[in-house]
C-alpha positions as CSV (number, residue, x, y, z in Angstrom):
1,M,137.6,78.5,36.1
2,I,134.8,80.6,34.6
3,T,131.9,81.4,36.9
4,N,128.4,82.0,35.7
5,P,127.4,85.7,36.3
6,G,123.7,84.6,36.1
7,S,124.1,82.2,39.0
8,K,125.6,85.0,41.1
9,I,122.7,87.3,40.4
10,V,120.2,84.5,41.3
11,S,122.1,83.8,44.6
12,A,122.1,87.5,45.4
13,V,118.4,87.8,44.7
14,K,117.7,84.8,46.9
15,F,119.9,86.2,49.7
16,I,118.0,89.6,49.5
17,E,114.6,87.8,49.5
18,A,115.7,85.8,52.6
19,E,116.8,89.0,54.4
20,V,113.6,90.8,53.5
21,K,111.6,87.8,54.9
22,V,113.6,88.0,58.1
23,I,113.1,91.7,58.4
24,E,109.3,91.3,57.8
25,Q,109.1,88.5,60.4
26,N,111.0,90.7,63.0
27,S,108.8,93.6,62.2
28,K,105.7,91.6,62.7
29,R,107.1,90.2,65.9
30,D,108.0,93.7,67.2
31,T,104.5,94.9,66.3
32,L,102.9,92.1,68.2
33,M,105.1,92.7,71.2
34,V,104.3,96.4,71.2
35,A,100.6,95.7,70.8
36,G,100.8,93.0,73.6
37,K,102.5,95.4,76.0
38,A,100.0,98.2,75.2
39,L,97.1,95.8,75.9
40,I,98.7,94.7,79.2
41,V,99.2,98.3,80.2
42,L,95.6,99.1,79.3
43,L,94.4,96.1,81.4
44,A,96.6,97.3,84.3
45,V,95.1,100.8,84.1
46,L,91.6,99.3,84.3
47,L,92.7,97.1,87.2
48,F,94.1,100.2,88.9
49,L,90.8,102.1,88.5
50,L,88.8,99.0,89.6
51,S,91.0,98.6,92.8
52,L,90.3,102.3,93.7
53,D,86.6,101.8,93.1
54,I,86.5,98.8,95.4
55,M,88.6,100.6,98.0
56,G,86.5,103.7,97.9
57,N,83.2,101.8,98.2
58,S,84.6,99.6,101.0
59,F,85.7,102.5,103.0
60,L,82.4,104.2,102.4
61,S,80.6,101.2,103.9
62,L,83.0,101.3,106.9
63,R,82.8,105.1,107.0
64,Q,81.9,105.5,110.7
65,T,84.2,102.9,112.2
66,A,87.0,103.6,109.8
67,A,86.7,107.3,110.4
68,E,86.9,106.8,114.2
69,T,89.9,104.6,114.0
70,I,91.9,106.7,111.5
71,L,91.1,110.1,112.9
72,T,92.1,109.1,116.4
73,V,95.5,108.3,115.0
74,T,95.8,111.2,112.6
75,S,94.3,113.9,114.8
76,N,97.9,114.9,115.5
77,P,99.4,116.3,112.3
78,F,103.0,115.3,113.3
79,V,101.8,111.7,113.8
80,G,100.1,111.9,110.4
81,L,103.4,112.9,108.9
82,F,105.1,109.8,110.3
83,I,102.2,107.5,109.4
84,G,102.7,108.5,105.7
85,L,106.4,108.0,106.0
86,L,106.1,104.6,107.6
87,L,103.3,103.4,105.4
88,T,105.2,104.3,102.2
89,A,108.5,102.9,103.5
90,I,106.8,99.6,104.1
91,I,105.0,99.2,100.8
92,Q,107.8,100.9,98.8
93,S,105.5,103.0,96.7
94,S,104.3,106.6,97.2
95,S,102.0,106.1,94.2
96,T,100.1,103.3,96.1
97,S,100.0,105.1,99.4
98,T,98.8,108.4,97.9
99,A,96.1,106.5,95.8
100,M,95.0,104.9,99.1
101,I,94.8,108.3,100.8
102,V,92.7,109.6,97.8
103,A,90.3,106.7,98.3
104,L,90.1,107.4,102.0
105,V,89.4,111.1,101.6
106,G,86.9,110.4,98.8
107,S,85.0,108.0,101.0
108,G,84.9,110.5,103.9
109,A,86.9,108.3,106.2
110,L,89.7,110.9,106.3
111,S,89.4,114.6,106.3
112,L,91.5,116.8,104.0
113,S,93.3,118.5,106.8
114,S,94.3,115.2,108.3
115,A,95.4,113.8,105.0
116,V,97.8,116.6,104.0
117,P,100.5,115.6,106.6
118,I,100.2,112.0,105.5
119,V,100.9,113.0,101.9
120,M,104.0,114.9,103.0
121,G,105.2,111.9,104.9
122,A,104.6,109.7,101.9
123,N,106.9,111.9,99.9
124,I,109.7,111.2,102.4
125,G,108.9,107.5,102.7
126,T,109.3,106.9,99.0
127,T,112.9,107.9,99.1
128,L,113.8,104.7,101.0
129,T,114.2,102.6,97.8
130,S,117.1,104.6,96.4
131,T,118.9,104.7,99.7
132,I,118.6,100.9,100.0
133,V,119.9,100.6,96.4
134,S,123.0,102.5,97.5
135,L,123.9,99.8,100.0
136,G,124.7,97.6,97.0
137,F,128.0,99.5,96.6
138,I,129.1,99.0,100.2
139,T,132.1,96.9,99.2
140,S,133.8,99.9,97.6
141,K,134.4,102.9,99.8
142,R,134.7,105.4,97.0
143,E,131.6,104.2,95.1
144,F,129.6,103.7,98.3
145,R,130.3,107.4,99.3
146,K,128.9,108.5,95.9
147,A,126.0,106.0,96.0
148,I,124.8,106.9,99.5
149,S,125.0,110.6,98.6
150,A,122.9,109.9,95.5
151,G,120.4,107.8,97.5
152,S,120.1,110.3,100.4
153,I,119.8,113.5,98.2
154,H,116.1,112.6,97.6
155,D,115.6,112.1,101.3
156,I,117.2,115.4,102.2
157,Y,115.3,117.4,99.5
158,N,111.9,116.1,100.7
159,V,112.8,116.7,104.4
160,I,113.8,120.3,103.6
161,L,110.6,120.8,101.6
162,T,108.5,119.4,104.4
163,I,110.3,121.6,107.0
164,I,109.4,124.6,104.8
165,L,105.8,123.7,103.9
166,F,104.6,121.8,107.0
167,P,104.5,125.0,109.3
168,L,102.6,126.9,106.5
169,E,100.0,124.1,106.3
170,Y,99.8,123.7,110.1
171,Y,99.3,127.4,110.9
172,D,97.7,128.8,107.7
173,Q,96.4,125.7,105.8
174,L,98.2,126.9,102.7
175,L,98.0,123.7,100.7
176,S,94.5,122.8,101.9
177,R,93.0,126.1,101.0
178,M,94.8,126.3,97.6
179,S,93.8,122.7,96.6
180,S,90.2,123.2,97.8
181,T,89.8,126.3,95.7
182,M,91.3,124.6,92.6
183,A,89.1,121.5,93.2
184,S,86.0,123.6,93.5
185,W,86.8,125.2,90.2
186,L,87.5,121.9,88.4
187,V,84.3,120.3,89.8
188,S,82.2,123.3,88.7
189,L,83.6,123.0,85.2
190,S,82.8,119.3,85.2
191,S,79.3,119.9,86.5
192,D,78.6,122.5,83.9
193,S,79.7,120.1,81.1
194,R,77.4,117.4,82.4
195,A,74.4,119.6,83.2
196,A,72.9,119.3,79.7
197,G,72.6,115.5,79.8
198,P,70.1,113.4,81.8
199,V,71.4,111.4,84.7
200,T,70.8,107.7,84.4
201,E,70.8,104.9,86.9
202,L,73.8,103.4,85.1
203,E,76.0,106.3,86.1
204,H,75.5,105.4,89.8
205,W,76.5,101.8,89.2
206,S,80.1,100.6,89.7
207,P,81.9,97.3,90.1
208,G,83.1,98.4,93.6
209,A,79.5,99.2,94.7
210,Y,78.3,95.8,93.4
211,L,81.0,93.9,95.2
212,T,80.5,95.8,98.4
213,E,76.8,94.8,98.3
214,A,77.6,91.2,97.3
215,V,80.4,90.4,99.7
216,D,79.6,90.5,103.5
217,N,83.3,90.9,104.6
218,T,84.2,94.5,103.8
219,W,87.7,94.2,105.3
220,L,88.4,91.4,102.8
221,L,87.4,93.8,100.0
222,V,89.8,96.4,101.5
223,L,92.6,93.9,101.4
224,L,91.7,92.8,97.9
225,S,91.6,96.4,96.6
226,F,95.0,97.1,98.2
227,V,96.5,93.9,96.5
228,L,94.9,94.8,93.1
229,L,96.2,98.4,93.4
230,F,99.7,97.3,94.2
231,V,99.8,94.7,91.4
232,A,98.4,97.2,88.8
233,I,101.1,99.8,89.6
234,K,103.8,97.1,89.5
235,I,102.7,95.8,86.1
236,M,102.5,99.3,84.6
237,S,105.9,100.3,86.1
238,Q,107.8,97.2,85.0
239,I,106.4,97.2,81.4
240,I,106.9,100.9,80.8
241,Y,110.3,100.8,82.5
242,S,111.6,98.0,80.2
243,S,110.1,99.8,77.1
244,L,111.2,103.4,77.8
245,I,114.2,103.1,80.1
246,G,115.7,99.7,80.0
247,K,117.2,99.8,76.5
248,S,118.6,103.3,76.8
249,K,119.9,103.2,80.3
250,D,123.5,103.2,79.2
251,H,123.0,106.3,77.2
252,M,120.8,108.3,79.5
253,Q,123.5,110.5,80.9
254,D,124.5,111.6,77.4
255,Y,121.3,113.4,76.5
256,I,119.3,113.8,79.8
257,F,121.7,115.8,82.0
258,S,123.0,118.4,79.7
259,N,121.1,121.2,81.6
260,P,118.9,121.3,84.7
261,Y,115.6,122.0,83.0
262,K,116.1,119.2,80.5
263,S,116.9,116.9,83.3
264,F,113.8,118.1,85.2
265,A,111.6,117.4,82.2
266,W,113.0,113.9,81.7
267,G,112.5,113.1,85.4
268,S,108.9,114.3,85.2
269,V,108.0,112.4,82.0
270,L,109.7,109.2,82.8
271,T,108.3,109.0,86.3
272,A,104.8,109.8,85.1
273,A,105.1,107.0,82.6
274,V,106.6,104.5,85.0
275,Q,104.2,105.5,87.8
276,S,107.0,105.2,90.4
277,S,109.5,107.7,91.5
278,S,111.3,104.9,93.4
279,I,112.3,103.3,90.2
280,T,113.5,106.4,88.3
281,T,115.4,108.0,91.3
282,S,117.0,104.6,92.0
283,L,118.5,104.8,88.4
284,M,120.5,107.8,89.6
285,V,122.4,105.8,92.3
286,P,124.5,103.6,90.0
287,L,125.0,106.5,87.5
288,V,126.4,108.7,90.3
289,A,128.3,105.9,92.0
290,T,130.2,105.0,88.9
291,G,131.0,108.6,88.1
292,K,128.8,108.8,84.9
293,V,126.7,111.6,86.3
294,P,127.8,114.2,88.9
295,L,125.7,114.3,92.1
296,Q,124.6,117.9,91.5
297,K,123.4,117.2,88.0
298,S,121.2,114.3,89.2
299,F,119.2,116.6,91.5
300,P,116.9,118.3,88.9
301,F,116.0,114.9,87.6
302,I,114.9,113.9,91.1
303,I,112.8,117.1,91.4
304,G,111.1,116.2,88.2
305,A,110.5,112.6,89.5
306,N,108.6,114.1,92.4
307,I,106.3,115.9,90.0
308,G,105.9,112.9,87.8
309,T,104.8,110.7,90.7
310,T,101.8,113.0,91.4
311,V,100.1,111.7,88.2
312,T,99.0,108.5,90.0
313,A,97.0,110.5,92.6
314,L,95.5,112.7,90.0
315,I,94.3,109.7,88.0
316,A,93.0,108.1,91.2
317,A,90.9,111.3,91.9
318,L,89.1,111.1,88.5
319,F,85.4,110.8,88.9
320,K,85.8,111.1,92.7
321,S,84.5,113.6,95.1
322,E,85.7,117.2,95.4
323,A,87.7,116.2,98.6
324,A,89.5,113.4,96.7
325,I,90.5,115.8,94.0
326,S,91.7,118.3,96.6
327,I,94.1,115.8,98.2
328,A,95.4,114.8,94.8
329,L,96.1,118.4,94.1
330,V,97.8,118.8,97.5
331,H,100.3,116.1,96.4
332,F,100.9,118.1,93.1
333,L,101.1,121.5,94.8
334,F,103.5,120.2,97.5
335,N,106.0,119.0,94.9
336,S,105.4,122.1,92.6
337,F,106.4,124.4,95.4
338,G,109.6,122.4,95.6
339,V,110.3,123.0,91.9
340,L,109.6,126.8,92.3
341,I,111.9,127.1,95.3
342,F,114.9,125.0,94.2
343,L,115.0,124.6,90.4
344,P,115.4,128.2,89.2
345,Y,118.1,129.3,91.7
346,K,121.4,127.6,91.5
347,P,122.6,128.4,95.1
348,L,119.4,126.8,96.5
349,R,119.7,123.9,94.1
350,R,123.1,123.1,95.4
351,I,122.1,122.8,99.1
352,P,120.6,119.2,99.0
353,G,123.7,118.0,97.0
354,L,126.1,119.6,99.5
355,L,124.3,118.1,102.5
356,A,124.1,114.7,100.8
357,G,127.8,114.8,99.9
358,R,128.7,115.5,103.5
359,F,126.5,112.6,104.6
360,G,128.3,110.4,102.0
361,K,131.7,111.3,103.5
362,L,130.4,110.5,107.0
363,T,129.2,107.1,105.9
364,Q,132.5,106.4,104.1
365,R,134.3,106.7,107.4
366,N,131.9,104.3,109.1
367,R,129.6,102.3,106.8
368,L,127.4,101.2,109.7
369,I,126.0,104.7,109.7
370,G,124.2,104.0,106.4
371,F,122.3,101.0,108.0
372,L,121.5,103.0,111.1
373,Y,120.2,105.9,109.1
374,I,117.7,103.7,107.2
375,V,116.5,101.9,110.3
376,L,116.1,105.1,112.4
377,M,114.8,107.4,109.7
378,F,112.3,105.2,108.0
379,F,111.2,102.7,110.6
380,L,112.2,103.1,114.3
381,L,111.5,106.8,114.7
382,P,108.1,106.9,112.9
383,F,107.0,103.7,114.7
384,L,108.0,105.0,118.2
385,L,106.2,108.3,117.6
386,I,103.0,106.7,116.4
387,Y,103.1,104.1,119.3
388,L,103.7,106.8,121.9
389,N,100.9,108.9,120.5
390,R,98.5,105.9,120.9
391,L,99.5,105.6,124.6
392,T,98.8,109.2,125.4
């Protein structure tokens, strides 16, 4: 049987044309998907800024009563520390809680000195998520030991860092003074850049101020701003997580954990993009539990995640008062000191991992300890201390 070469060529050309059309269609679809995700992220950022504007103006209108209520609770810095821990443990987002603290400080309802311990507590409270994720491996003793170690290493690191820096802040106002100096410098630069232009009435207008004047129930606006803030951060984190991390999760350990500084950089960048250290640090739990990443190699990534999560507070402080910028800088400085203390020195870098490993072995013998640790550390102890302080 003799085949016609021309027909084969025609068939091949048609096949190539069909493949090209499929590629073009896929390319257009991918472009539309990327554009759609970018638009949603942009809208989420605008929603984030709107929620902070509403929250700040709402607290400003409640300044006297809110200040009295908050300051009576946070006048004790130890209680402030546990308020930050409990608040962040409940809402599962240090980004949200620190943004709220920035809004409170910016409105004058909370002083800088009272807010610093709350920020420290928020840093500890955000570690709850990864510890809860580790409970998913409870059916396997070996994996659970590694998982609870990976989940608790973040807790242990932030507790050690708080033990180091809290006394320095309490007795010498180290973080407060440094952040205030930096904020003054930044504000002076901003003032100089705007000095040449005339100030218009439009610059004083904001959606938050308009809503505060239009709506009589200010507490309703506070609740609305909190919901909008939480929704905005969740939208940004989920979209960016699926775009940057979701597809490459299986290959992360191959090119992220080759050295501690590279791991630190990835932790900072990914967390800044996702806007949630809870998400990125929780990724470490299954990787460590399944043996893909050693516990000690996961620690620099976690340090980086602590730096990345400060971006939210810095964004929240944009166009706010000098005090609001100061508390955002406190969050950044607190975690930066952790980097300077632990990252460059291998013996110090190993301490949280060693303590977490021992805790993992302890929970392997009795897995109930893992549940008790979560309940006591993140809920019962902070609540009791806050409650007892209100009684005195």
